[in-house]
N, C-alpha and C positions, 0 to 999 in steps of 0.2 A: 217574875221578869228579871232578867239580868241587865243591870244598868251600868253603862260606861259614863263617866263624868268627865267632860272636856274642860280642863282647867283644874289645877291642883292646889292653888294658893288658898287664901282664907275663905273666899266665897265658895270654892270647890269643896272645902271641908264642911261648910254649912250644908251644901247640897248633898254631900254624902250622908249626913245625919237625916236630912229630909227623905232621901231614898230609903233608908233603913226604917225610919218612923212610918213610912207608908207601906212597909211590909215587903219591900222588894230586896233583891240581892245586889249589893254593890260589887261590881265586877272589876273596878280599878279606874284610875285616872288616866286621861290622855293629856299630855302637855308637850307642846312643841318647843318650849323654852327651858323650863325648869325640871331637871331630873329630881327624884326624891322618893320618899317612902310611898309605896302604893302606886307609883307612876309606871304604867306599862310601856310608855315610850311616846314618840310623836305620832300624830294622826296617821301619817303614811304607813308606819309599821303596824299600828294597832288595827288598821283596816284589813291587813293581811292575816293577822292572828285571831281577831275577834270580829267575824263577818256579820253584816247586817241581818242575815237570816237567823242568827242566834242571839243577838244582843240588840238593845236599844241604846240610844245615846242622848244625853242632855247637855246643854250649854251652860257652863259655870264660869264664863268669862265675865268679869265685872263691869261696872257701869262707868268707870273713869273715861272710857272712850267707846261710845255705843256703835260707832262705825265698824271697828274690828269685831265687835261682838256679833253684829249682823253678818259679817263675812264668815265667821265661824259657823253660824247657823246654816248658811247656804252650803258650806263645805260638808256639814253633817248630812243635810238633806240630799245633796247631789250624790253622795256616796251610797244612798239608799237606806240609811238608818231611820227608823221610826223615832220621833221625838215625843214621848208621852208627856202629858201634863201630870204634875205631881201635886196633889192636894193633901195637905196634912190632915189626919183624921180629926184633929181638934179645930179645924177651920170650918166656917159655914159658907157654903155656896148654894144659893137658891136653885131649886129644880127648874125654875123658869129662866135661868141664866146659862151662859156658855163660857167655857174656859178653853182657849185654843191650845194646839199642840206646843209642847216645850215650855208651858207656863209653870211657875212655881207659886203655890198659894200656901203660905206658912201658917203655923199654929196661931190661933186667935184672930185670924183675918176674917172679915165679913164681906161677902159679895152678895148684895141684896137682889131683889127680883128684877128681871128683865135687863140684866147687865150683860154686855158682850165684852169679854176679855180676849183680845186678839192674840196671835201667836207670840210665844217667847216673852211674855210679860212676867215680871217678878213682883209679887204681892207679899210684902214683909209682914211680920207679926203686928197685930193691932190695927192694921189698915181697915178702913171702912169705905167700901164703894157702894154708895146708895143706889136707889132704884133708877132704872132707865138710863144708864150711863154706857158709854163705849170707851174702852181704853185701847189705844192703838198699839201695834206690835212693837216688841223690843223696848218697852217702857219699864222703868223701875218706880214702884210706889214704896217709899221708905217707911220704916216703922211709925205707926200711929198717925199717918196722914189720913185725911178725910177727903173723899170726893163726894160732894153733895149731889142731890138728885138731878137727873136730866142734863148731865155734862158730857162733853166730848173731849177726851184727852188724846192728843195726837200720838203718832209713832215716834219712837226714839226720844222720848221725854224722860226726865228725871224729876221726881217730886220728892223734896226733902222731908226729913222726919218732922212730924207734927204739922206739916203744912195743911192748909185748908183751901180747897177749890170750891167756891160757892156755887149754889144751884144755878143751872142754866148756862154755865160758863163753857167756853170753847178754848182749849189750850192748843196752840199750833204745834205742828211737828217740830221736833228737836228743841223744845223749850226746857230750860232748867229752872226749877222753882226751888228757892232756898228753904232750908229748915225753918219751920214756924211762920213762913210767909203766908199771906192771905192772897189768893188769886181771884180776881173779880171780873175779868174781861168777859163780856156777855156774848152770846151767839149772835 
């Protein structure tokens, strides 16, 4: 699979490694703002030279503002590109779980049984999502955070490094949880 990476900055470089670790061909970066090494050009140009029939595309726009990230996802999808999930070969995803299109599951992450990871979620190294959870679209789970069993994490959320969401909690859409924070709001 030939993979275009939308976004060339630091997160884009990480996703390039993930693409290659998953055994796919990195086809180049798309970047509307920053030219640079490996950047094929802005999306409007790349769409003409790298058509959706021959390439897939993933979203490597970062978490600092999740609204523009969602807009980029819509732009990719509306252009007709497939957005594959990329699951590192050293991650564990239960066969009883689902990972949506455009998701990244990094090395050492654990997605336990009966978990639904919705579209375009980023699961960083060391994350543990325990049984019977749902993680809403366009959410970032930072390194070593834990989502305990039977939780619902909303869409467009950011969960900081080492944070813990305790069992049976519901995290509303667009919530930001700080690093090492313990989130206890119940369903």
